[in-house]
C-alpha positions as CSV (number, residue, x, y, z in Angstrom):
1,M,71.0,107.7,132.8
2,D,74.4,107.9,133.4
3,A,75.8,109.8,137.0
4,R,79.0,111.5,134.6
5,T,76.8,112.9,132.1
6,R,74.7,114.8,134.6
7,G,75.4,118.6,134.3
8,T,75.7,121.8,132.1
9,G,77.9,122.7,129.1
10,P,79.7,120.5,126.8
11,F,82.7,119.3,129.1
12,A,79.9,118.6,131.8
13,S,80.3,114.9,131.0
14,Y,83.8,112.3,132.3
15,R,84.2,111.2,128.9
16,S,83.7,114.7,127.4
17,R,87.0,115.5,129.4
18,V,88.6,112.7,129.3
19,I,88.8,113.8,125.3
20,L,90.0,117.1,125.9
21,G,92.5,116.2,128.9
22,I,93.9,113.1,126.0
23,V,93.7,115.9,123.2
24,I,96.0,118.2,125.3
25,A,98.3,116.1,126.7
26,L,98.8,113.9,123.3
27,T,99.4,117.8,121.1
28,I,101.8,118.6,123.7
29,T,103.6,115.7,123.5
30,S,103.1,114.9,119.9
31,T,104.7,118.2,119.1
32,L,107.5,117.6,121.6
33,S,108.6,114.1,120.5
34,I,108.7,116.5,116.9
35,V,111.3,119.0,118.7
36,L,113.2,115.7,120.1
37,R,113.8,114.5,117.1
38,F,115.6,117.7,115.2
39,V,117.5,118.2,118.5
40,G,118.4,114.3,118.1
41,K,119.6,114.9,114.7
42,R,121.8,118.7,115.0
43,I,123.7,116.7,117.6
44,K,124.5,114.0,114.7
45,Q,124.5,116.8,112.8
46,T,122.6,114.2,110.5
47,K,120.3,116.3,107.3
48,F,116.9,117.3,107.0
49,C,115.4,114.3,104.9
50,Y,112.1,113.6,103.6
51,E,111.5,111.9,106.0
52,D,111.7,114.6,108.2
53,V,108.8,116.6,105.8
54,L,107.0,114.2,106.0
55,I,106.4,113.6,110.0
56,I,106.0,117.7,110.3
57,A,103.2,117.3,107.4
58,A,101.7,114.6,109.9
59,Q,102.2,116.6,112.9
60,V,100.3,119.5,111.4
61,V,96.8,117.4,110.2
62,I,97.3,115.8,113.6
63,Y,96.9,120.0,115.0
64,G,93.9,119.4,112.2
65,L,92.7,116.0,113.4
66,A,92.8,117.4,117.3
67,V,90.6,120.7,116.8
68,V,88.1,119.1,115.0
69,T,87.9,116.3,117.9
70,L,87.9,119.2,120.2
71,L,84.5,120.9,117.9
72,E,83.2,117.3,118.5
73,V,82.1,118.0,121.7
74,I,82.0,121.3,122.1
75,L,79.4,121.9,119.0
76,G,78.7,117.9,118.7
77,N,77.8,117.3,122.5
78,A,80.3,114.5,122.4
79,G,80.2,112.4,125.6
80,H,77.0,112.9,126.4
81,R,74.1,110.6,125.5
82,A,72.2,112.0,122.4
83,A,68.7,112.1,124.6
84,E,70.3,115.3,126.7
85,D,70.2,117.8,122.9
86,P,69.6,116.0,120.1
87,A,69.3,119.1,117.9
88,K,73.1,118.8,118.8
89,V,73.2,115.8,116.8
90,P,72.7,116.6,113.4
91,Q,75.9,118.5,114.1
92,A,78.0,115.6,115.8
93,L,77.9,113.5,112.7
94,K,78.9,116.7,110.5
95,I,82.0,116.9,112.1
96,L,82.8,113.5,112.5
97,I,84.0,113.1,108.4
98,P,86.6,115.7,108.4
99,V,87.8,113.5,111.8
100,Q,87.8,111.0,109.6
101,C,89.7,112.0,106.8
102,L,91.9,113.5,108.9
103,Y,92.8,110.6,111.4
104,G,93.8,108.9,107.7
105,A,95.4,111.3,106.1
106,S,98.0,111.7,109.1
107,L,98.5,107.7,109.8
108,A,99.3,107.4,106.2
109,L,102.0,110.2,106.7
110,I,103.1,108.3,109.6
111,K,103.9,105.2,108.5
112,I,104.7,106.6,104.8
113,S,107.2,108.3,107.1
114,I,108.5,105.3,109.0
115,C,109.1,103.6,105.7
116,V,111.1,106.0,103.7
117,F,113.3,106.2,106.9
118,Y,114.0,102.4,106.8
119,N,114.4,102.7,103.3
120,R,117.7,105.4,104.2
121,I,119.2,103.5,106.9
122,F,119.0,100.0,104.6
123,D,120.6,99.4,101.8
124,S,119.0,96.3,100.7
125,R,117.2,95.7,97.2
126,R,115.1,93.0,99.1
127,F,114.0,95.2,101.7
128,H,113.4,98.3,99.8
129,I,110.8,96.3,97.9
130,A,109.2,95.1,100.7
131,S,109.2,98.7,101.6
132,W,107.4,100.3,99.3
133,T,105.0,97.7,99.1
134,V,104.2,98.5,102.0
135,I,104.0,102.7,101.5
136,I,101.3,101.1,98.4
137,L,99.3,99.9,100.7
138,V,99.4,102.1,103.1
139,L,98.2,104.7,100.5
140,A,95.4,102.8,99.2
141,W,94.3,102.2,102.6
142,A,94.1,106.1,103.5
143,S,92.3,106.7,99.6
144,G,90.0,104.0,100.9
145,A,89.7,105.7,104.1
146,I,89.4,108.8,103.7
147,L,86.6,108.1,100.2
148,H,84.3,105.8,101.7
149,A,84.4,108.6,104.6
150,L,83.2,111.1,101.6
151,L,80.7,108.2,99.6
152,E,79.6,106.7,103.0
153,C,76.0,108.7,102.4
154,R,75.0,110.4,98.5
155,P,74.2,112.8,98.5
156,L,77.0,113.9,101.9
157,A,74.8,116.2,104.0
158,F,72.5,112.6,103.9
159,A,74.8,111.6,106.7
160,W,74.0,114.4,108.9
161,N,70.1,115.1,107.6
162,S,68.0,112.4,106.8
163,G,64.9,114.4,105.2
164,I,66.8,115.1,101.9
165,D,64.5,113.1,99.7
166,G,66.3,110.2,97.5
167,G,69.1,110.2,99.6
168,H,70.8,107.0,101.3
169,C,73.8,105.4,103.7
170,A,75.7,101.8,103.6
171,S,72.9,99.0,105.1
172,D,75.5,99.3,107.6
173,R,77.8,102.1,108.7
174,I,80.1,100.3,111.6
175,K,81.0,97.7,109.7
176,P,82.9,99.0,106.7
177,W,85.0,101.0,109.5
178,V,85.7,98.1,111.6
179,V,87.2,96.2,108.0
180,I,88.9,99.6,107.7
181,G,90.5,99.7,111.4
182,A,91.3,95.6,110.7
183,L,93.3,96.8,107.5
184,D,95.6,99.0,109.3
185,V,96.2,96.8,112.2
186,V,97.3,94.3,109.4
187,I,99.5,97.0,108.1
188,D,101.1,98.0,111.9
189,F,102.0,94.9,111.7
190,M,103.6,95.0,108.1
191,I,106.1,97.8,109.6
192,L,106.6,96.2,112.5
193,C,108.2,93.0,111.0
194,L,109.8,95.4,108.2
195,P,113.0,96.4,109.7
196,L,113.2,92.9,111.8
197,P,115.5,91.0,110.0
198,M,118.2,93.5,109.4
199,L,118.2,94.2,112.8
200,W,118.4,90.9,113.8
201,N,122.0,90.5,111.6
202,L,123.2,93.3,112.9
203,R,126.9,92.3,114.4
204,V,126.2,94.1,117.6
205,S,126.3,92.5,121.5
206,L,122.9,90.4,122.5
207,A,122.4,94.0,124.7
208,D,122.7,96.5,122.1
209,R,120.6,94.2,119.8
210,I,117.5,94.6,122.2
211,A,117.7,98.2,122.3
212,L,117.5,98.6,118.8
213,F,114.1,96.3,119.4
214,C,113.2,98.0,121.4
215,I,113.5,101.4,119.7
216,F,111.8,99.8,116.5
217,G,109.8,97.5,118.4
218,A,107.9,100.7,119.2
219,G,105.4,100.3,116.8
220,I,103.4,98.2,118.3
221,S,101.6,99.6,120.9
222,T,100.2,102.0,117.3
223,M,99.3,98.4,117.1
224,I,97.8,97.8,120.3
225,I,96.2,101.1,120.0
226,S,94.7,100.4,116.7
227,V,93.1,96.8,117.7
228,L,90.9,98.9,121.0
229,R,89.8,101.4,118.0
230,V,88.1,98.8,116.2
231,E,86.7,96.8,119.0
232,A,85.0,100.4,120.1
233,L,84.0,101.2,116.9
234,K,82.3,97.9,117.3
235,R,80.7,99.2,120.6
236,V,78.8,102.7,118.5
237,S,75.4,102.7,117.6
238,F,74.2,105.1,115.7
239,N,71.2,105.7,117.9
240,D,73.4,107.7,120.7
241,V,76.4,108.3,118.5
242,T,77.7,111.0,121.1
243,F,78.0,109.1,123.3
244,S,78.4,105.1,122.6
245,G,81.4,107.1,119.3
246,S,83.6,108.6,122.2
247,N,85.6,105.9,122.9
248,A,86.3,105.5,119.4
249,L,87.3,109.3,118.5
250,I,89.8,108.8,122.0
251,W,90.8,106.0,119.9
252,S,91.5,107.9,116.9
253,F,93.6,110.7,118.6
254,L,95.4,108.1,120.9
255,E,97.1,106.5,117.3
256,P,98.1,109.5,114.9
257,S,99.8,111.4,117.8
258,V,101.6,108.5,119.6
259,G,102.2,107.2,116.2
260,V,104.5,110.3,115.8
261,T,106.0,109.9,118.8
262,V,106.9,106.1,117.5
263,A,108.5,107.6,114.0
264,C,110.2,109.9,116.5
265,A,112.4,107.3,118.8
266,P,114.8,106.4,116.9
267,F,116.3,110.4,116.8
268,F,116.2,110.8,120.4
269,R,119.1,108.1,120.9
270,P,121.6,110.3,120.1
271,I,120.3,113.1,123.0
272,F,120.7,110.4,125.8
273,H,124.3,109.3,124.7
274,S,124.7,112.5,125.0
275,N,123.9,113.2,128.9
276,F,124.9,109.8,130.5
277,H,127.6,109.1,128.0
278,R,130.0,109.0,131.3
279,T,127.8,106.6,132.9
280,F,127.8,103.9,129.7
281,P,131.1,104.8,128.7
282,D,131.7,101.6,127.0
283,S,128.7,101.5,124.5
284,S,128.7,99.2,121.2
285,I,125.9,101.3,119.5
286,E,127.2,105.2,118.9
287,M,125.0,107.8,118.2
288,R,126.8,110.6,117.7
289,P,128.2,113.6,115.7
290,R,132.0,113.0,114.1
291,S,134.2,112.7,116.2
292,P,137.1,115.6,116.5
293,H,139.8,114.1,117.3
294,L,139.9,111.2,114.4
295,R,142.4,112.0,111.9
296,R,142.2,112.2,108.3
297,L,143.5,109.7,106.5
298,R,146.3,110.3,103.7
299,S,148.1,108.2,102.0
300,R,151.4,106.9,103.0
301,A,153.4,104.4,101.7
302,G,153.4,101.1,102.8
303,S,150.1,101.0,104.2
304,V,146.8,103.8,102.7
305,P,146.8,103.9,98.9
306,S,146.0,107.0,97.2
307,F,143.0,106.6,96.2
308,V,141.4,106.8,99.7
309,N,138.1,108.3,100.3
310,P,138.1,111.6,102.3
311,N,135.2,111.4,104.1
312,F,136.8,108.3,105.8
313,E,138.5,108.8,109.0
314,V,140.3,106.4,111.7
315,K,141.9,106.7,115.1
316,R,143.8,104.3,117.2
317,G,143.5,104.0,120.8
318,I,143.7,101.4,124.0
319,G,140.3,100.1,125.3
320,T,139.3,98.1,128.1
321,R,139.9,95.1,125.9
322,G,143.4,96.5,124.4
323,P,144.1,98.6,121.3
324,Y,141.3,98.9,119.0
325,I,141.1,100.7,115.8
326,A,137.8,102.9,115.5
327,M,136.7,104.0,111.7
328,Q,133.9,106.5,110.4
329,F,132.3,107.8,107.2
330,Q,130.2,109.9,105.7
331,E,127.1,108.6,104.0
332,S,124.4,110.1,102.7
333,G,124.9,113.0,104.8
334,N,125.4,111.0,108.4
335,W,129.1,109.8,109.6
336,S,128.5,106.0,110.1
337,Q,131.1,104.9,113.3
338,A,132.9,101.0,113.6
339,S,135.7,99.5,115.8
340,L,137.6,96.5,115.2
341,N,139.0,95.6,118.9
342,R,142.4,93.3,118.0
343,A,142.4,91.4,121.4
344,D,139.0,89.6,119.8
345,D,138.9,90.5,116.6
346,N,135.4,91.0,117.0
347,T,134.2,93.8,114.8
348,R,130.9,96.0,116.5
349,V,128.8,97.4,114.3
350,F,128.0,101.1,115.3
351,D,124.2,102.1,114.3
352,R,123.3,104.6,111.3
353,I,119.7,105.5,112.6
354,S,119.8,109.4,112.4
């Protein structure tokens, strides 16, 4: 027997303690990400949107996933050898079903929230078609994952009680979950690639373009976790499911909880800007509320036409590279900003990320 699995109590083994630590730590960090998301939106004065509802719903599902994951340890003896307490194996198999369902639901909400957010900041019709196609694929994937968890064994109770007459399960109970995990990796890659062409075409400096790629490319972390989860699923054996399935259980909680942080990452920038704007005063990309110093455009002879948009504001000033004109306009509740430097006639495009 592995020396790290000796002892008594649900958290006596090394793996069970790892599960406990990850559940507590990632539940806190995902919750903190939600809080910082709305702090950033408040700084930027951005309205509450559909993607916010979806990410909150995802976090609520993650709370449920945290509870059933801990129950898998406490009641199902996860992290311990099945031979230590065979009576808990049926309970482990029973709790595994809601774990699988909540895993699929949480990831679906997170992925859809990200796609809806993309749709709000990118106006291209082709992009919207691609994004909605991904949303449909996510819904199909989540529905398939949840239905498989509920229909893998007939009747459902046969999943944990093989003594039921006439009951049956799939001949290979691991392979379908490996396929579902592989499809999850493919969808993650599609979501990661969605905004890259749009970001590349932004007329910003190379440093700012790299910064945006890092913000939106943070999703590669969840893709890596998805791959590691698939590898862990391949090693699961129902002959010792409480021990061999513990790593897959860890990755199944890590992926959605990290996914919430990834989905909230683009909204953190106003917080950093508000705290470090003196350190980086000449940044080409701004995420901040409407400046109180901007003067509203008025119709004047020989300057601005009378039909000017009332949500459009402008100011003139002198920057590090000479005179400039800064403009802000409100679109879908968000203040976007751009500036034209007269010295080199180079337009800077400011983001609209929150």
